[in-house]
CHARMM-style PDB file with segment names, atoms N, HN, CA, C and O in Angstrom:
ATOM      1  N   UNK     1      90.238 149.599  97.185  1.00  0.00      PROA
ATOM      2  CA  UNK     1      91.796 149.098  97.336  1.00  0.00      PROA
ATOM      3  C   UNK     1      92.318 148.845  95.772  1.00  0.00      PROA
ATOM      4  O   UNK     1      91.781 148.064  94.986  1.00  0.00      PROA
ATOM      5  N   UNK     2      93.374 149.597  95.517  1.00  0.00      PROA
ATOM      6  HN  UNK     2      93.811 150.232  96.155  1.00  0.00      PROA
ATOM      7  CA  UNK     2      94.341 149.496  94.453  1.00  0.00      PROA
ATOM      8  C   UNK     2      95.339 148.370  94.459  1.00  0.00      PROA
ATOM      9  O   UNK     2      96.322 148.440  95.197  1.00  0.00      PROA
ATOM     10  N   UNK     3      95.121 147.263  93.616  1.00  0.00      PROA
ATOM     11  HN  UNK     3      94.323 147.207  93.016  1.00  0.00      PROA
ATOM     12  CA  UNK     3      95.896 146.421  93.197  1.00  0.00      PROA
ATOM     13  C   UNK     3      97.319 146.859  92.343  1.00  0.00      PROA
ATOM     14  O   UNK     3      97.829 145.954  91.682  1.00  0.00      PROA
ATOM     15  N   UNK     4      97.971 148.179  92.325  1.00  0.00      PROA
ATOM     16  HN  UNK     4      97.556 148.914  92.862  1.00  0.00      PROA
ATOM     17  CA  UNK     4      99.045 148.400  91.355  1.00  0.00      PROA
ATOM     18  C   UNK     4     100.239 147.783  91.346  1.00  0.00      PROA
ATOM     19  O   UNK     4     101.203 147.782  90.580  1.00  0.00      PROA
ATOM     20  N   UNK     5      99.853 147.029  92.802  1.00  0.00      PROA
ATOM     21  HN  UNK     5      99.070 147.029  93.424  1.00  0.00      PROA
ATOM     22  CA  UNK     5     101.549 146.352  92.884  1.00  0.00      PROA
ATOM     23  C   UNK     5     101.689 145.085  92.554  1.00  0.00      PROA
ATOM     24  O   UNK     5     102.518 144.301  93.016  1.00  0.00      PROA
ATOM     25  N   UNK     6     100.664 144.823  91.539  1.00  0.00      PROA
ATOM     26  HN  UNK     6      99.990 145.460  91.163  1.00  0.00      PROA
ATOM     27  CA  UNK     6     100.869 143.068  90.915  1.00  0.00      PROA
ATOM     28  C   UNK     6     101.209 143.664  89.655  1.00  0.00      PROA
ATOM     29  O   UNK     6     101.707 142.825  88.903  1.00  0.00      PROA
ATOM     30  N   UNK     7     101.124 144.777  89.166  1.00  0.00      PROA
ATOM     31  HN  UNK     7     100.720 145.458  89.776  1.00  0.00      PROA
ATOM     32  CA  UNK     7     101.818 144.638  87.491  1.00  0.00      PROA
ATOM     33  C   UNK     7     102.796 146.090  87.667  1.00  0.00      PROA
ATOM     34  O   UNK     7     102.755 146.993  88.502  1.00  0.00      PROA
ATOM     35  N   UNK     8     103.479 145.904  86.741  1.00  0.00      PROA
ATOM     36  HN  UNK     8     103.512 145.170  86.062  1.00  0.00      PROA
ATOM     37  CA  UNK     8     105.296 146.320  86.361  1.00  0.00      PROA
ATOM     38  C   UNK     8     104.616 148.007  86.432  1.00  0.00      PROA
ATOM     39  O   UNK     8     103.407 148.210  86.312  1.00  0.00      PROA
ATOM     40  N   UNK     9     105.575 149.056  86.635  1.00  0.00      PROA
ATOM     41  HN  UNK     9     106.557 148.891  86.733  1.00  0.00      PROA
ATOM     42  CA  UNK     9     105.241 150.372  85.639  1.00  0.00      PROA
ATOM     43  C   UNK     9     104.667 150.317  84.141  1.00  0.00      PROA
ATOM     44  O   UNK     9     103.543 150.610  83.731  1.00  0.00      PROA
ATOM     45  N   UNK    10     105.740 149.872  83.490  1.00  0.00      PROA
ATOM     46  HN  UNK    10     106.653 149.634  83.822  1.00  0.00      PROA
ATOM     47  CA  UNK    10     105.537 149.772  82.321  1.00  0.00      PROA
ATOM     48  C   UNK    10     103.836 148.971  81.956  1.00  0.00      PROA
ATOM     49  O   UNK    10     103.262 149.358  80.939  1.00  0.00      PROA
ATOM     50  N   UNK    11     103.328 148.170  82.612  1.00  0.00      PROA
ATOM     51  HN  UNK    11     103.795 147.855  83.439  1.00  0.00      PROA
ATOM     52  CA  UNK    11     102.252 147.657  82.265  1.00  0.00      PROA
ATOM     53  C   UNK    11     101.101 148.748  82.772  1.00  0.00      PROA
ATOM     54  O   UNK    11     100.139 148.893  82.018  1.00  0.00      PROA
ATOM     55  N   UNK    12     101.129 149.292  83.636  1.00  0.00      PROA
ATOM     56  HN  UNK    12     101.911 149.174  84.248  1.00  0.00      PROA
ATOM     57  CA  UNK    12     100.128 149.788  84.305  1.00  0.00      PROA
ATOM     58  C   UNK    12     100.265 151.473  83.199  1.00  0.00      PROA
ATOM     59  O   UNK    12      99.239 152.042  82.825  1.00  0.00      PROA
ATOM     60  N   UNK    13     101.299 151.863  82.942  1.00  0.00      PROA
ATOM     61  HN  UNK    13     102.132 151.400  83.246  1.00  0.00      PROA
ATOM     62  CA  UNK    13     101.312 152.839  81.916  1.00  0.00      PROA
ATOM     63  C   UNK    13     100.860 152.971  80.333  1.00  0.00      PROA
ATOM     64  O   UNK    13     100.336 153.940  79.783  1.00  0.00      PROA
ATOM     65  N   UNK    14     101.270 151.544  79.710  1.00  0.00      PROA
ATOM     66  HN  UNK    14     101.695 150.757  80.157  1.00  0.00      PROA
ATOM     67  CA  UNK    14     101.202 151.132  78.403  1.00  0.00      PROA
ATOM     68  C   UNK    14      99.300 150.800  78.185  1.00  0.00      PROA
ATOM     69  O   UNK    14      98.791 151.015  77.085  1.00  0.00      PROA
ATOM     70  N   UNK    15      98.502 150.312  79.291  1.00  0.00      PROA
ATOM     71  HN  UNK    15      98.916 150.137  80.185  1.00  0.00      PROA
ATOM     72  CA  UNK    15      97.389 150.419  79.196  1.00  0.00      PROA
ATOM     73  C   UNK    15      96.638 151.120  79.746  1.00  0.00      PROA
ATOM     74  O   UNK    15      95.557 150.623  80.062  1.00  0.00      PROA
ATOM     75  N   UNK    16      96.834 152.167  79.990  1.00  0.00      PROA
ATOM     76  HN  UNK    16      97.712 152.571  79.733  1.00  0.00      PROA
ATOM     77  CA  UNK    16      96.246 153.348  80.579  1.00  0.00      PROA
ATOM     78  C   UNK    16      96.008 154.439  79.220  1.00  0.00      PROA
ATOM     79  O   UNK    16      96.832 155.013  78.508  1.00  0.00      PROA
ATOM     80  N   UNK    17      94.854 154.440  79.214  1.00  0.00      PROA
ATOM     81  HN  UNK    17      94.185 153.974  79.792  1.00  0.00      PROA
ATOM     82  CA  UNK    17      93.656 155.413  78.276  1.00  0.00      PROA
ATOM     83  C   UNK    17      94.427 156.398  78.460  1.00  0.00      PROA
ATOM     84  O   UNK    17      95.436 156.648  77.799  1.00  0.00      PROA
ATOM     85  N   UNK    18      93.875 157.182  79.622  1.00  0.00      PROA
ATOM     86  HN  UNK    18      93.056 156.978  80.158  1.00  0.00      PROA
ATOM     87  CA  UNK    18      94.185 158.948  80.261  1.00  0.00      PROA
ATOM     88  C   UNK    18      95.428 158.886  81.017  1.00  0.00      PROA
ATOM     89  O   UNK    18      95.492 159.448  82.110  1.00  0.00      PROA
ATOM     90  N   UNK    19      96.591 158.144  80.450  1.00  0.00      PROA
ATOM     91  HN  UNK    19      96.539 157.687  79.562  1.00  0.00      PROA
ATOM     92  CA  UNK    19      97.948 158.485  81.091  1.00  0.00      PROA
ATOM     93  C   UNK    19      98.504 159.433  81.587  1.00  0.00      PROA
ATOM     94  O   UNK    19      99.275 159.547  82.540  1.00  0.00      PROA
ATOM     95  N   UNK    20      97.783 160.571  80.423  1.00  0.00      PROA
ATOM     96  HN  UNK    20      97.157 160.478  79.649  1.00  0.00      PROA
ATOM     97  CA  UNK    20      98.415 162.349  81.018  1.00  0.00      PROA
ATOM     98  C   UNK    20      97.341 162.898  81.836  1.00  0.00      PROA
ATOM     99  O   UNK    20      97.482 164.069  82.187  1.00  0.00      PROA
ATOM    100  N   UNK    21      96.227 162.234  82.229  1.00  0.00      PROA
ATOM    101  HN  UNK    21      96.113 161.282  81.945  1.00  0.00      PROA
ATOM    102  CA  UNK    21      95.299 162.661  83.026  1.00  0.00      PROA
ATOM    103  C   UNK    21      95.418 162.365  84.575  1.00  0.00      PROA
ATOM    104  O   UNK    21      95.530 163.153  85.514  1.00  0.00      PROA
ATOM    105  N   UNK    22      95.347 160.724  84.548  1.00  0.00      PROA
ATOM    106  HN  UNK    22      95.256 160.084  83.785  1.00  0.00      PROA
ATOM    107  CA  UNK    22      94.716 160.139  85.684  1.00  0.00      PROA
ATOM    108  C   UNK    22      95.566 158.670  86.164  1.00  0.00      PROA
ATOM    109  O   UNK    22      95.292 157.774  85.366  1.00  0.00      PROA
ATOM    110  N   UNK    23      96.261 158.335  86.962  1.00  0.00      PROA
ATOM    111  HN  UNK    23      96.484 159.064  87.610  1.00  0.00      PROA
ATOM    112  CA  UNK    23      96.880 157.248  87.096  1.00  0.00      PROA
ATOM    113  C   UNK    23      96.061 156.228  87.302  1.00  0.00      PROA
ATOM    114  O   UNK    23      95.145 156.545  88.060  1.00  0.00      PROA
ATOM    115  N   UNK    24      96.015 155.005  86.892  1.00  0.00      PROA
ATOM    116  HN  UNK    24      96.759 154.748  86.276  1.00  0.00      PROA
ATOM    117  CA  UNK    24      94.662 154.194  86.736  1.00  0.00      PROA
ATOM    118  C   UNK    24      95.241 153.219  87.914  1.00  0.00      PROA
ATOM    119  O   UNK    24      96.408 152.957  88.206  1.00  0.00      PROA
ATOM    120  N   UNK    25      93.782 152.695  88.594  1.00  0.00      PROA
ATOM    121  HN  UNK    25      92.834 152.908  88.357  1.00  0.00      PROA
ATOM    122  CA  UNK    25      93.467 152.364  89.957  1.00  0.00      PROA
ATOM    123  C   UNK    25      93.080 150.773  89.202  1.00  0.00      PROA
ATOM    124  O   UNK    25      91.964 150.563  88.727  1.00  0.00      PROA
ATOM    125  N   UNK    26      93.986 149.925  89.190  1.00  0.00      PROA
ATOM    126  HN  UNK    26      94.893 150.096  89.576  1.00  0.00      PROA
ATOM    127  CA  UNK    26      93.598 148.727  88.821  1.00  0.00      PROA
ATOM    128  C   UNK    26      93.383 147.725  89.903  1.00  0.00      PROA
ATOM    129  O   UNK    26      94.281 147.441  90.696  1.00  0.00      PROA
ATOM    130  N   UNK    27      91.872 147.040  89.948  1.00  0.00      PROA
ATOM    131  HN  UNK    27      91.143 147.270  89.304  1.00  0.00      PROA
ATOM    132  CA  UNK    27      91.410 145.681  90.494  1.00  0.00      PROA
ATOM    133  C   UNK    27      90.948 144.697  90.007  1.00  0.00      PROA
ATOM    134  O   UNK    27      90.466 144.707  88.874  1.00  0.00      PROA
ATOM    135  N   UNK    28      91.001 143.529  90.840  1.00  0.00      PROA
ATOM    136  HN  UNK    28      91.392 143.521  91.761  1.00  0.00      PROA
ATOM    137  CA  UNK    28      90.631 142.554  90.232  1.00  0.00      PROA
ATOM    138  C   UNK    28      89.293 142.091  89.830  1.00  0.00      PROA
ATOM    139  O   UNK    28      88.440 142.305  90.692  1.00  0.00      PROA
ATOM    140  N   UNK    29      88.854 141.484  88.702  1.00  0.00      PROA
ATOM    141  HN  UNK    29      89.547 141.310  88.002  1.00  0.00      PROA
ATOM    142  CA  UNK    29      87.288 141.026  88.505  1.00  0.00      PROA
ATOM    143  C   UNK    29      87.042 140.236  88.186  1.00  0.00      PROA
ATOM    144  O   UNK    29      85.895 140.053  87.777  1.00  0.00      PROA
ATOM    145  N   UNK    30      88.258 138.995  88.180  1.00  0.00      PROA
ATOM    146  HN  UNK    30      89.189 139.144  88.513  1.00  0.00      PROA
ATOM    147  CA  UNK    30      88.021 137.515  88.493  1.00  0.00      PROA
ATOM    148  C   UNK    30      89.060 136.960  89.408  1.00  0.00      PROA
ATOM    149  O   UNK    30      90.195 137.424  89.513  1.00  0.00      PROA
ATOM    150  N   UNK    31      88.429 135.581  90.287  1.00  0.00      PROA
ATOM    151  HN  UNK    31      87.507 135.204  90.202  1.00  0.00      PROA
ATOM    152  CA  UNK    31      88.841 135.314  90.837  1.00  0.00      PROA
ATOM    153  C   UNK    31      90.323 134.266  90.547  1.00  0.00      PROA
ATOM    154  O   UNK    31      91.016 133.788  91.445  1.00  0.00      PROA
ATOM    155  N   UNK    32      90.536 134.099  89.132  1.00  0.00      PROA
ATOM    156  HN  UNK    32      89.973 134.487  88.402  1.00  0.00      PROA
ATOM    157  CA  UNK    32      91.738 133.733  88.779  1.00  0.00      PROA
ATOM    158  C   UNK    32      91.408 132.399  88.254  1.00  0.00      PROA
ATOM    159  O   UNK    32      90.596 131.649  88.796  1.00  0.00      PROA
ATOM    160  N   UNK    33      92.108 132.109  87.109  1.00  0.00      PROA
ATOM    161  HN  UNK    33      92.768 132.718  86.669  1.00  0.00      PROA
ATOM    162  CA  UNK    33      92.250 130.698  86.493  1.00  0.00      PROA
ATOM    163  C   UNK    33      93.784 130.261  86.493  1.00  0.00      PROA
ATOM    164  O   UNK    33      94.646 131.102  86.239  1.00  0.00      PROA
ATOM    165  N   UNK    34      94.088 129.047  86.758  1.00  0.00      PROA
ATOM    166  HN  UNK    34      93.388 128.364  86.964  1.00  0.00      PROA
ATOM    167  CA  UNK    34      95.336 128.261  86.787  1.00  0.00      PROA
ATOM    168  C   UNK    34      95.400 128.219  84.841  1.00  0.00      PROA
ATOM    169  O   UNK    34      94.400 128.002  84.158  1.00  0.00      PROA
ATOM    170  N   UNK    35      96.714 128.462  84.304  1.00  0.00      PROA
ATOM    171  HN  UNK    35      97.527 128.638  84.859  1.00  0.00      PROA
ATOM    172  CA  UNK    35      97.087 128.155  83.305  1.00  0.00      PROA
ATOM    173  C   UNK    35      98.290 127.780  82.966  1.00  0.00      PROA
ATOM    174  O   UNK    35      99.042 128.152  83.867  1.00  0.00      PROA
ATOM    175  N   UNK    36      98.934 127.183  82.060  1.00  0.00      PROA
ATOM    176  HN  UNK    36      98.323 126.881  81.329  1.00  0.00      PROA
ATOM    177  CA  UNK    36      99.911 126.122  82.001  1.00  0.00      PROA
ATOM    178  C   UNK    36     101.179 126.558  82.817  1.00  0.00      PROA
ATOM    179  O   UNK    36     101.076 127.609  83.450  1.00  0.00      PROA
ATOM    180  N   UNK    37     102.189 125.971  82.866  1.00  0.00      PROA
ATOM    181  HN  UNK    37     102.273 125.117  82.352  1.00  0.00      PROA
ATOM    182  CA  UNK    37     103.531 126.891  83.743  1.00  0.00      PROA
ATOM    183  C   UNK    37     103.354 127.019  85.182  1.00  0.00      PROA
ATOM    184  O   UNK    37     104.179 127.635  85.857  1.00  0.00      PROA
ATOM    185  N   UNK    38     102.349 126.485  85.676  1.00  0.00      PROA
ATOM    186  HN  UNK    38     101.679 125.985  85.128  1.00  0.00      PROA
ATOM    187  CA  UNK    38     102.424 127.147  87.177  1.00  0.00      PROA
ATOM    188  C   UNK    38     101.897 127.989  87.244  1.00  0.00      PROA
ATOM    189  O   UNK    38     101.628 128.032  88.444  1.00  0.00      PROA
ATOM    190  N   UNK    39     101.405 128.971  86.720  1.00  0.00      PROA
ATOM    191  HN  UNK    39     101.624 128.936  85.745  1.00  0.00      PROA
ATOM    192  CA  UNK    39     100.826 130.601  86.674  1.00  0.00      PROA
ATOM    193  C   UNK    39      99.139 130.642  87.114  1.00  0.00      PROA
ATOM    194  O   UNK    39      98.373 129.795  86.654  1.00  0.00      PROA
ATOM    195  N   UNK    40      98.858 131.274  87.663  1.00  0.00      PROA
ATOM    196  HN  UNK    40      99.480 131.962  88.037  1.00  0.00      PROA
ATOM    197  CA  UNK    40      97.454 131.985  87.760  1.00  0.00      PROA
ATOM    198  C   UNK    40      96.959 132.862  86.952  1.00  0.00      PROA
ATOM    199  O   UNK    40      97.685 133.856  86.992  1.00  0.00      PROA
ATOM    200  N   UNK    41      95.744 133.063  85.949  1.00  0.00      PROA
ATOM    201  HN  UNK    41      95.155 132.256  85.917  1.00  0.00      PROA
ATOM    202  CA  UNK    41      95.989 134.276  85.424  1.00  0.00      PROA
ATOM    203  C   UNK    41      94.785 135.405  86.017  1.00  0.00      PROA
ATOM    204  O   UNK    41      93.745 135.046  85.464  1.00  0.00      PROA
ATOM    205  N   UNK    42      94.657 135.913  86.389  1.00  0.00      PROA
ATOM    206  HN  UNK    42      95.502 136.204  86.838  1.00  0.00      PROA
ATOM    207  CA  UNK    42      93.731 137.522  86.875  1.00  0.00      PROA
ATOM    208  C   UNK    42      93.367 138.354  85.837  1.00  0.00      PROA
ATOM    209  O   UNK    42      94.265 138.868  85.171  1.00  0.00      PROA
ATOM    210  N   UNK    43      91.931 138.635  85.517  1.00  0.00      PROA
ATOM    211  HN  UNK    43      91.201 138.218  86.058  1.00  0.00      PROA
ATOM    212  CA  UNK    43      91.794 139.774  84.864  1.00  0.00      PROA
ATOM    213  C   UNK    43      91.721 140.923  85.958  1.00  0.00      PROA
ATOM    214  O   UNK    43      91.492 140.738  87.153  1.00  0.00      PROA
ATOM    215  N   UNK    44      91.945 142.087  85.366  1.00  0.00      PROA
ATOM    216  HN  UNK    44      92.131 142.237  84.395  1.00  0.00      PROA
ATOM    217  CA  UNK    44      92.000 143.308  86.306  1.00  0.00      PROA
ATOM    218  C   UNK    44      91.468 144.733  85.258  1.00  0.00      PROA
ATOM    219  O   UNK    44      91.783 145.050  84.111  1.00  0.00      PROA
ATOM    220  N   UNK    45      90.804 145.179  85.979  1.00  0.00      PROA
ATOM    221  HN  UNK    45      90.548 144.922  86.910  1.00  0.00      PROA
ATOM    222  CA  UNK    45      90.158 146.496  85.234  1.00  0.00      PROA
ATOM    223  C   UNK    45      90.565 147.684  85.799  1.00  0.00      PROA
ATOM    224  O   UNK    45      90.788 147.738  87.009  1.00  0.00      PROA
ATOM    225  N   UNK    46      90.674 148.518  85.175  1.00  0.00      PROA
ATOM    226  HN  UNK    46      90.493 148.474  84.193  1.00  0.00      PROA
ATOM    227  CA  UNK    46      90.994 150.144  85.812  1.00  0.00      PROA
ATOM    228  C   UNK    46      89.531 150.944  86.066  1.00  0.00      PROA
ATOM    229  O   UNK    46      88.724 151.259  85.191  1.00  0.00      PROA
ATOM    230  N   UNK    47      89.444 151.135  87.223  1.00  0.00      PROA
ATOM    231  HN  UNK    47      90.100 150.879  87.933  1.00  0.00      PROA
ATOM    232  CA  UNK    47      88.394 152.119  87.793  1.00  0.00      PROA
ATOM    233  C   UNK    47      87.904 153.254  87.175  1.00  0.00      PROA
ATOM    234  O   UNK    47      86.761 153.679  87.005  1.00  0.00      PROA
ATOM    235  N   UNK    48      89.464 153.825  86.749  1.00  0.00      PROA
ATOM    236  HN  UNK    48      90.392 153.479  86.888  1.00  0.00      PROA
ATOM    237  CA  UNK    48      88.948 155.256  86.077  1.00  0.00      PROA
ATOM    238  C   UNK    48      89.251 155.247  84.855  1.00  0.00      PROA
ATOM    239  O   UNK    48      89.006 156.416  84.557  1.00  0.00      PROA
ATOM    240  N   UNK    49      89.774 154.536  83.517  1.00  0.00      PROA
ATOM    241  HN  UNK    49      89.973 153.587  83.760  1.00  0.00      PROA
ATOM    242  CA  UNK    49      89.662 154.530  82.215  1.00  0.00      PROA
ATOM    243  C   UNK    49      88.700 153.364  81.441  1.00  0.00      PROA
ATOM    244  O   UNK    49      88.211 153.395  80.312  1.00  0.00      PROA
ATOM    245  N   UNK    50      88.636 152.500  82.316  1.00  0.00      PROA
ATOM    246  HN  UNK    50      89.033 152.475  83.234  1.00  0.00      PROA
ATOM    247  CA  UNK    50      87.996 151.140  81.793  1.00  0.00      PROA
ATOM    248  C   UNK    50      88.733 150.068  81.388  1.00  0.00      PROA
ATOM    249  O   UNK    50      88.231 148.946  81.313  1.00  0.00      PROA
ATOM    250  N   UNK    51      90.415 150.402  80.990  1.00  0.00      PROA
ATOM    251  HN  UNK    51      90.823 151.313  81.052  1.00  0.00      PROA
ATOM    252  CA  UNK    51      91.156 149.223  80.303  1.00  0.00      PROA
ATOM    253  C   UNK    51      91.211 147.872  81.325  1.00  0.00      PROA
ATOM    254  O   UNK    51      90.995 147.714  82.526  1.00  0.00      PROA
ATOM    255  N   UNK    52      91.620 146.975  80.201  1.00  0.00      PROA
ATOM    256  HN  UNK    52      91.795 147.104  79.225  1.00  0.00      PROA
ATOM    257  CA  UNK    52      91.368 145.692  81.141  1.00  0.00      PROA
ATOM    258  C   UNK    52      92.557 144.788  80.529  1.00  0.00      PROA
ATOM    259  O   UNK    52      92.786 144.720  79.321  1.00  0.00      PROA
ATOM    260  N   UNK    53      93.528 143.874  81.865  1.00  0.00      PROA
ATOM    261  HN  UNK    53      93.342 143.930  82.846  1.00  0.00      PROA
ATOM    262  CA  UNK    53      94.442 143.642  81.272  1.00  0.00      PROA
ATOM    263  C   UNK    53      94.402 142.379  82.041  1.00  0.00      PROA
ATOM    264  O   UNK    53      93.930 142.445  83.176  1.00  0.00      PROA
ATOM    265  N   UNK    54      94.887 141.068  81.533  1.00  0.00      PROA
ATOM    266  HN  UNK    54      95.270 141.015  80.611  1.00  0.00      PROA
ATOM    267  CA  UNK    54      95.073 139.674  82.017  1.00  0.00      PROA
ATOM    268  C   UNK    54      96.632 139.990  82.678  1.00  0.00      PROA
ATOM    269  O   UNK    54      97.456 140.665  82.060  1.00  0.00      PROA
ATOM    270  N   UNK    55      96.881 139.445  83.917  1.00  0.00      PROA
ATOM    271  HN  UNK    55      96.212 138.897  84.419  1.00  0.00      PROA
ATOM    272  CA  UNK    55      97.991 139.126  84.551  1.00  0.00      PROA
ATOM    273  C   UNK    55      98.069 138.094  85.159  1.00  0.00      PROA
ATOM    274  O   UNK    55      97.446 137.875  86.198  1.00  0.00      PROA
ATOM    275  N   UNK    56      99.046 137.094  84.463  1.00  0.00      PROA
ATOM    276  HN  UNK    56      99.552 137.272  83.619  1.00  0.00      PROA
ATOM    277  CA  UNK    56      99.746 136.180  84.961  1.00  0.00      PROA
ATOM    278  C   UNK    56     100.625 136.272  85.911  1.00  0.00      PROA
ATOM    279  O   UNK    56     101.654 136.931  85.759  1.00  0.00      PROA
ATOM    280  N   UNK    57     100.299 135.534  87.177  1.00  0.00      PROA
ATOM    281  HN  UNK    57      99.463 134.999  87.300  1.00  0.00      PROA
ATOM    282  CA  UNK    57     101.007 135.580  88.175  1.00  0.00      PROA
ATOM    283  C   UNK    57     101.354 133.823  88.693  1.00  0.00      PROA
ATOM    284  O   UNK    57     100.621 132.835  88.656  1.00  0.00      PROA
ATOM    285  N   UNK    58     102.932 134.007  89.210  1.00  0.00      PROA
ATOM    286  HN  UNK    58     103.527 134.810  89.240  1.00  0.00      PROA
ATOM    287  CA  UNK    58     103.220 132.612  89.693  1.00  0.00      PROA
ATOM    288  C   UNK    58     102.096 132.006  90.932  1.00  0.00      PROA
ATOM    289  O   UNK    58     101.379 132.656  91.691  1.00  0.00      PROA
ATOM    290  N   UNK    59     102.201 131.063  90.848  1.00  0.00      PROA
ATOM    291  HN  UNK    59     102.784 130.534  90.231  1.00  0.00      PROA
ATOM    292  CA  UNK    59     101.031 129.930  91.781  1.00  0.00      PROA
ATOM    293  C   UNK    59     101.282 130.623  93.233  1.00  0.00      PROA
ATOM    294  O   UNK    59     100.432 130.934  94.067  1.00  0.00      PROA
ATOM    295  N   UNK    60     102.871 130.793  93.300  1.00  0.00      PROA
ATOM    296  HN  UNK    60     103.561 130.541  92.622  1.00  0.00      PROA
ATOM    297  CA  UNK    60     103.313 131.249  94.944  1.00  0.00      PROA
ATOM    298  C   UNK    60     102.414 132.932  95.214  1.00  0.00      PROA
ATOM    299  O   UNK    60     101.473 133.374  95.874  1.00  0.00      PROA
ATOM    300  N   UNK    61     103.429 133.405  94.231  1.00  0.00      PROA
ATOM    301  HN  UNK    61     104.193 133.046  93.695  1.00  0.00      PROA
ATOM    302  CA  UNK    61     102.610 135.001  94.121  1.00  0.00      PROA
ATOM    303  C   UNK    61     101.052 135.270  94.228  1.00  0.00      PROA
ATOM    304  O   UNK    61     100.671 136.228  94.902  1.00  0.00      PROA
ATOM    305  N   UNK    62     100.420 134.703  93.780  1.00  0.00      PROA
ATOM    306  HN  UNK    62     100.730 133.925  93.233  1.00  0.00      PROA
ATOM    307  CA  UNK    62      99.112 134.135  93.698  1.00  0.00      PROA
ATOM    308  C   UNK    62      98.355 133.739  95.299  1.00  0.00      PROA
ATOM    309  O   UNK    62      97.230 134.124  95.617  1.00  0.00      PROA
ATOM    310  N   UNK    63      99.030 133.111  95.949  1.00  0.00      PROA
ATOM    311  HN  UNK    63      99.944 132.799  95.691  1.00  0.00      PROA
ATOM    312  CA  UNK    63      98.777 132.447  96.980  1.00  0.00      PROA
ATOM    313  C   UNK    63      98.748 133.735  98.058  1.00  0.00      PROA
ATOM    314  O   UNK    63      97.798 134.003  98.793  1.00  0.00      PROA
ATOM    315  N   UNK    64     100.179 134.563  97.963  1.00  0.00      PROA
ATOM    316  HN  UNK    64     100.951 134.345  97.366  1.00  0.00      PROA
ATOM    317  CA  UNK    64     100.133 135.216  98.862  1.00  0.00      PROA
ATOM    318  C   UNK    64      98.831 136.681  98.230  1.00  0.00      PROA
ATOM    319  O   UNK    64      98.815 137.789  98.765  1.00  0.00      PROA
ATOM    320  N   UNK    65      98.415 136.505  97.706  1.00  0.00      PROA
ATOM    321  HN  UNK    65      98.429 135.604  97.271  1.00  0.00      PROA
ATOM    322  CA  UNK    65      97.374 138.035  97.426  1.00  0.00      PROA
ATOM    323  C   UNK    65      95.916 137.337  97.551  1.00  0.00      PROA
ATOM    324  O   UNK    65      94.929 138.069  97.631  1.00  0.00      PROA
ATOM    325  N   UNK    66      95.756 135.768  97.569  1.00  0.00      PROA
ATOM    326  HN  UNK    66      96.558 135.174  97.504  1.00  0.00      PROA
ATOM    327  CA  UNK    66      94.353 135.185  97.058  1.00  0.00      PROA
ATOM    328  C   UNK    66      93.659 135.755  98.090  1.00  0.00      PROA
ATOM    329  O   UNK    66      92.979 136.635  97.561  1.00  0.00      PROA
ATOM    330  N   UNK    67      93.404 135.743  99.542  1.00  0.00      PROA
ATOM    331  HN  UNK    67      93.956 135.029  99.972  1.00  0.00      PROA
ATOM    332  CA  UNK    67      92.203 136.628 100.188  1.00  0.00      PROA
ATOM    333  C   UNK    67      92.242 137.810  99.911  1.00  0.00      PROA
ATOM    334  O   UNK    67      91.063 138.165  99.905  1.00  0.00      PROA
ATOM    335  N   UNK    68      92.952 138.765  99.644  1.00  0.00      PROA
ATOM    336  HN  UNK    68      93.910 138.476  99.650  1.00  0.00      PROA
ATOM    337  CA  UNK    68      92.474 139.998  99.265  1.00  0.00      PROA
ATOM    338  C   UNK    68      92.028 139.924  97.765  1.00  0.00      PROA
ATOM    339  O   UNK    68      91.008 140.613  97.738  1.00  0.00      PROA
ATOM    340  N   UNK    69      92.240 139.486  96.610  1.00  0.00      PROA
ATOM    341  HN  UNK    69      93.068 138.926  96.632  1.00  0.00      PROA
ATOM    342  CA  UNK    69      91.952 139.217  95.616  1.00  0.00      PROA
ATOM    343  C   UNK    69      90.429 138.718  95.620  1.00  0.00      PROA
ATOM    344  O   UNK    69      89.643 139.471  95.046  1.00  0.00      PROA
ATOM    345  N   UNK    70      89.962 137.679  96.127  1.00  0.00      PROA
ATOM    346  HN  UNK    70      90.601 137.067  96.594  1.00  0.00      PROA
ATOM    347  CA  UNK    70      88.676 137.089  96.583  1.00  0.00      PROA
ATOM    348  C   UNK    70      87.992 137.882  97.043  1.00  0.00      PROA
ATOM    349  O   UNK    70      86.846 137.937  96.596  1.00  0.00      PROA
ATOM    350  N   UNK    71      88.442 138.941  98.251  1.00  0.00      PROA
ATOM    351  HN  UNK    71      89.373 138.896  98.613  1.00  0.00      PROA
ATOM    352  CA  UNK    71      87.502 139.257  98.827  1.00  0.00      PROA
ATOM    353  C   UNK    71      87.040 140.342  97.751  1.00  0.00      PROA
ATOM    354  O   UNK    71      85.852 140.472  97.456  1.00  0.00      PROA
ATOM    355  N   UNK    72      88.261 141.269  97.070  1.00  0.00      PROA
ATOM    356  HN  UNK    72      89.226 141.164  97.310  1.00  0.00      PROA
ATOM    357  CA  UNK    72      87.510 142.480  96.159  1.00  0.00      PROA
ATOM    358  C   UNK    72      86.612 141.637  94.999  1.00  0.00      PROA
ATOM    359  O   UNK    72      85.534 142.154  94.703  1.00  0.00      PROA
ATOM    360  N   UNK    73      86.874 140.736  94.514  1.00  0.00      PROA
ATOM    361  HN  UNK    73      87.749 140.315  94.755  1.00  0.00      PROA
ATOM    362  CA  UNK    73      86.058 140.251  93.608  1.00  0.00      PROA
ATOM    363  C   UNK    73      84.667 139.886  94.115  1.00  0.00      PROA
ATOM    364  O   UNK    73      83.731 140.320  93.443  1.00  0.00      PROA
ATOM    365  N   UNK    74      84.336 139.037  95.373  1.00  0.00      PROA
ATOM    366  HN  UNK    74      85.097 138.685  95.919  1.00  0.00      PROA
ATOM    367  CA  UNK    74      83.295 138.971  95.934  1.00  0.00      PROA
ATOM    368  C   UNK    74      82.737 140.183  96.236  1.00  0.00      PROA
ATOM    369  O   UNK    74      81.551 140.331  95.940  1.00  0.00      PROA
ATOM    370  N   UNK    75      83.329 141.086  96.763  1.00  0.00      PROA
ATOM    371  HN  UNK    75      84.292 140.966  97.003  1.00  0.00      PROA
ATOM    372  CA  UNK    75      82.485 142.095  97.201  1.00  0.00      PROA
ATOM    373  C   UNK    75      81.345 142.592  96.455  1.00  0.00      PROA
ATOM    374  O   UNK    75      81.283 142.843  95.251  1.00  0.00      PROA
ATOM    375  N   UNK    76      80.304 142.712  97.497  1.00  0.00      PROA
ATOM    376  HN  UNK    76      80.355 142.508  98.475  1.00  0.00      PROA
ATOM    377  CA  UNK    76      79.141 143.356  96.823  1.00  0.00      PROA
ATOM    378  C   UNK    76      78.559 144.624  96.957  1.00  0.00      PROA
ATOM    379  OT1 UNK    76      77.582 144.930  96.274  1.00  0.00      PROA
TER     380      UNK     76
END
């Protein structure tokens, strides 16, 4: 499952190593941890090029996507 909707278009293109060849397919690789300012940091990895990014989501936005993120991270 792609989680590109959590990133802005600029973030998707900036971190893509193969931006001319492939559109990145981002997926979360950590459950997320809280940070200052009522935010949650989720580490994301591109399946296509291996780029990694830490995305800061507001706690309310994280709650909306929490079940999907946890199911993707804990998928064995």
